[in-house]
N, C-alpha and C positions, 0 to 999 in steps of 0.2 A: 504493500500500500504506500509506504514511504517513497519507494522508487517511482511509483506512478505520479505522485505529487511533485517530485523533483523533476521528472520529465515534463509534466504539465507546466511547471514554472519556467523551465528552460525553453520550451516551445513558445510560450507567451511572451517571454522577454526578447526572443529573437525576431518576432514578427511585429511590424509596425505598419500603420496605415500610411500610404504615400500621400503626397500633397494633393494629387488629383482626387484620390479617394476621399480625403477629408473635405475637399471642396464640393464633391458630388453629394456627400452626406449633409453638408450644411445647406446646400440648395434644396435638397429633398425635404429637410426639416422646415425650411422657410416656406416652401410650397404647401406643405401639409398644414402649417399654421394659418396661411392665407386662405386655404380652401375650407376650413372648418370654423364655423361661427358658434360661439357659446349661446345657448338659449336657456332661459329659466324654465324649469319643469313646472307644469300646472299641478302636479301631484305633490301633496305635502305629506311627508312620512313622519310620524311621531316615534322617536326611538323608544325601544322597550327598556324599562329600567332594569330588566333582568340580564340584558346584554351589555357587556363592557366594551366590545369592539364592534364597530359598524363594518359592513361589507367593504366599503371604500377604504377604511383604515386597514382592514385585513389585507386587501389587495396591494395597497401602498407598502405595507409592512413586508409582504411577500416579495415585492420587487426590490426593496432595499436589502432584504435578506439575500436574494439572489446575487445582487451586486457585491454584497459583503463576502459571500462564500466564493463566488466564481471570480469576481474581479472584473472591472470594466475593460481592462486591457486584454484579458483572456477572452471575454465575450466578443470583442472586436476582432481579435486574432483568429477566433474560431470561424469567422465568416469566410476565410479562404480555405478552410478544411474540406477534404473530400473523404469518401468512405475509406477506412483504413488508417486515416490520420488520428492522432491521439485526441485532437480537439473536435473531431466530428460530432461526437455525442453532445457536446456543448452547443454546437450549431443547431442540431435538429431537435434537441430535447429541452433546450433552454431559450436560445435566441428566437427560434421560429415560433414556438408557442406564445411567447411574449408579444411578438409582432402581430400574430394572428389575433390575439386578444385585444389589440389596439385598433383593429379594423372593425368599426362599429356599424357603418351603413352597408347596404347590399353592394353598392358600387365599390366601396373600400375593400370588402371581403373578396369580390371578384378580382380586383387589381392585385390583392395580396396573393391569392391562389395562382394567378397568372405568373407572378414573379417567382413563386415557389416552384412552379413547373419549370420555369426557365433555369432556376438554380440547379435542379436535377440534371438538366441537359448540359449545363456548363460543367458540372462535376463529371459527367460522362466524357466531356471533351478532355479534361485533365487526365482521366484514367486511360482514355484511348491514346493520348500522346505518350503517356508513360508505358503503355503496353501492359497494363494491369487490370483491364476490364474483364473480370472473371464472370462465369455464369451466375454465381451466387450474388455478386455485387450488382450485376446487371438486373437481376430479378428484383432486388431491393429498390433500385432506382426506378425501374418500370412501375412497381407497385406504388411508390410515392408519387411519381409523375401522374399516373392514372388517377389517383385519389384527388390530386389538386385539379387536374384538367376536368374531371367529372364534376367537381364542385363549381368550377367556372361555368360549365355548360348549364348546370342546374340553376345557378343564380341568374345567368343571362336569360334563360327561358322563362324564369319566374317573373322578372320585371321587364321582359321584352316589350310587352304591350304598354306598360306604364311609361317607359323611357326607351324607345327603340333606337335612338341615336347612341346612347351610352352602350346599350346591348350590342349593337353592331360594331362599335368602336372596340370594345373589349374582345369580341369574338375575332375580328380581323387582326387585331394585335397578336392574339395567341396563335392564330393560324400562320401569320407571317413569321413569328418567332420559331415555331416548330419547323417550318421550311428552312429557315436560316441555320438553326443549330444542328438539324439533322444533316445538312450538307457539310458543316464543319466537322461533325463527328465522323462522317463517311470519309472525308479527306484525311483526317488524323488517324483513323483506324487502319486505313489501307497502307499508311506509311509505317506502321508498327512492325516490329520483328517477331513479336509473340503471336503464334498462330491462334491460340485460344482467344486472345484479346481481339484479333482481327475478326474472327468469326462472330464473337459476341457483339462487336461494334456493328457488323452488318445486320444482325438480328434486331438490335436496338433501333437502327435507322429504319428498317422495314416497319417496325411497330409505330415509330413516330410518323412516318409518311402515311400510314393507314389512318392514324388519328387526324392528321392534317387534312386528308381527303374527306373524312367524315365532317369535319368542321366546315370545309369549303362547300360540301354538298348541301349542308343545312343553310349556308349563306346564299347559295345560288339556286334555290328552289324555283324562282321565277325570274325571267328577264323581261325588261320592258323597253319600249321605244315611244317617246313622247311626240305628239303632233298637235298643233294648235289649229282650232277651227276659226272661221271668219269672225265669229262672235268673240273670240279671245279665250274661250274655254279650252283647257288642255285635256286631251284624251290620249290614251295610250293603246298600243297593241302589246299584248303580253304573250309569251310562249314559254312553255315549260315542258320538260321531258318526263313523262310518267309511263313506265313500262313500254317505252318505244313509241308512244303515241303523242303527237303534238297537240297540246291543248291551248286554245286561244280564248281571250276574253277582253272586254273593254272595261277599263276602270278609270278612276280619277286619281291623278297624282296627289299624294299627301305632301304637305310641307316637310314632314319628317324625312321623306325619301331623298329630297334634295339636300337636306341637312346631313343625312348619313353620308352621302357621297362627298359633301364638302368636308366633313370631319375626317374621312379617310384620306382625302387629298391633302389636308393640312398635316396629318400624321406622316404621310409619305414625304412631304416637303421638309418637315422638321427632321425626320430620320435621315434623309439624304444630306441635309446640312451638317448633321453630326458626323456622318461618314466622311464628308468633304473635309471637315476640320481635322478629323483623325488622320486622313490620308495626307493632308498638308503637313502635319506634324511628323510623319514618319516616312515620307516618300524618298528622302535622301538616303534612307537605309536600304531602299530597294534598288535592284538593278534596272537599267533603262527600259528593257522590254516589259518587265513586270509592272513597272510604274506606268508606262504608256497604256498597257492593256487595262489596268485598273482605272486609269483616268478615262479611258474610252467607255468603260462600263458606267461610270458615274455620269459621264456626259450623256450617254444614251437614256439613262433613267431621267435625268433632268429634261431631256427633250420630250420624253413621253408625258411628263407632268405639264410642261409648258404647252404642248399640243392639246392636252386635255382641257387646259384653261381656255385656250383659243377656241376650241369647239364648244365650250360652255356646256359640257356634259351631254352633247347631242349624240344620238346613235343608240343602237340596241344593246350595246355591251359596255356602256360607260363605267358602270360599277366594277365589272370584271377587269377593265383596263387599269383603273386607278388602284384596285386591289393588287394587281400584278406589279405596279410601280412600287407600292408599299412593300410588298414581299421582296422585290429585288433590292430596294434600298436597305431593308433590314438585313438581307443576306450579305450585301457588301460590307455593311457596318460590322456584322458578326465576324466576317473573315478578317477585316482589318484589326479588330480587337484580338482575335485569336493569333494573328501573325505577330502582333506586338507581344503577346503573352508567351507564345511558344516559339521563341526565336530560332530554335534549331530546326524548324520545319518550314518547308516552302509551300505555303497555302494559297497565296495570291497568284493570279486573279481569282475572284470568287467563283465558286462552282455553280453551274446552272443559271448564270446571269448572262444575257446576250451582250456580245461585243460588236457584232456586225449585223445591223438591221436598218431598215429605211426610216426609222424614227416616227412611224405612224402609230405606234402603240400596239400594232397587231402582232404581238410576239407569240409564237407557237409554244404551247406547253401542254403536256399530256394531262396535267392536273386540271386544266381549265376546259370544261366541256363546251361543246357547241350545240346550239339548239336550231331546229329547222325554222326558217323564217316564215311567219304566217302572212297571209295577204292582209293588206291594210283594211282596217275596219272603217265603215262609213261613220262620219261624224254627225 
């Protein structure tokens, strides 16, 4: 037991947050404080004279006790741990339950579970790079990932009607993240020397892609094309694929539909800007060919987003096109982060992101289904 605590102290003393990590944490805390407004509860609770501690006091005491026992530096250091590391139990049994407890609203819970699913994928990246992704470890990561992804889907479905914009935002973010990190895991896994680790990496990637397809399928149940009548009323033709049969109908566009597409476009732009900043900071470390190919990928994605803005969302597949731009931007960003993290690996340019296309946004992808075009409905 003494050797465990000595090793624990040694590990925690050796690991420190970088300046960039501290800045990211500070910005996240500031954003959380700005987005949450305190309101006075209409319910008045009279404390029982038989109870000495209130629930709030007990919770606060528990949090202070955790910090006292574990130590704040240890808790922060544990964030970089992966399965097999001495601090990993602190990460998943102390840090993550505390963060989950602080997610009070449905949206906050969905955001947290999305992040937790991403954490499992990032841990798999580290293990794939090390060549230590065993069947047992993969099974544990898959179980945890599935738990969090299922909770995201359940929350999104529950408040999808109440706030479809947020629901679509969270769903597309998770789908894009799965596509990005599964591609990184595939690249890292294939470069490993351990045969078992390579095999388990492939299995994990297949599972992630299947989950991503399921999320994408739920998002693409119906495709629409808007047309405006002489009176100014907007009508649409819709077409969906159900057991191989094209179904058409005429509906009215809701304001939320346009808002959903706008939110996805904004996320794609923000993600690409973050990727551009990261690329700018590290491009001198890359050889000329890799740098140029990565720059071309970023430029193509920027071209798709700008063309989408010029078209003003017109066409039958505008949502699919901007979702693809978000997915590609997320993938490029993930590969840039991985390249910086795993310096001994050649990961760039990003996998499954186009470098040579005509910039019209019509990028072929097996994950994006096509629907038969229905005849225009009379207005």
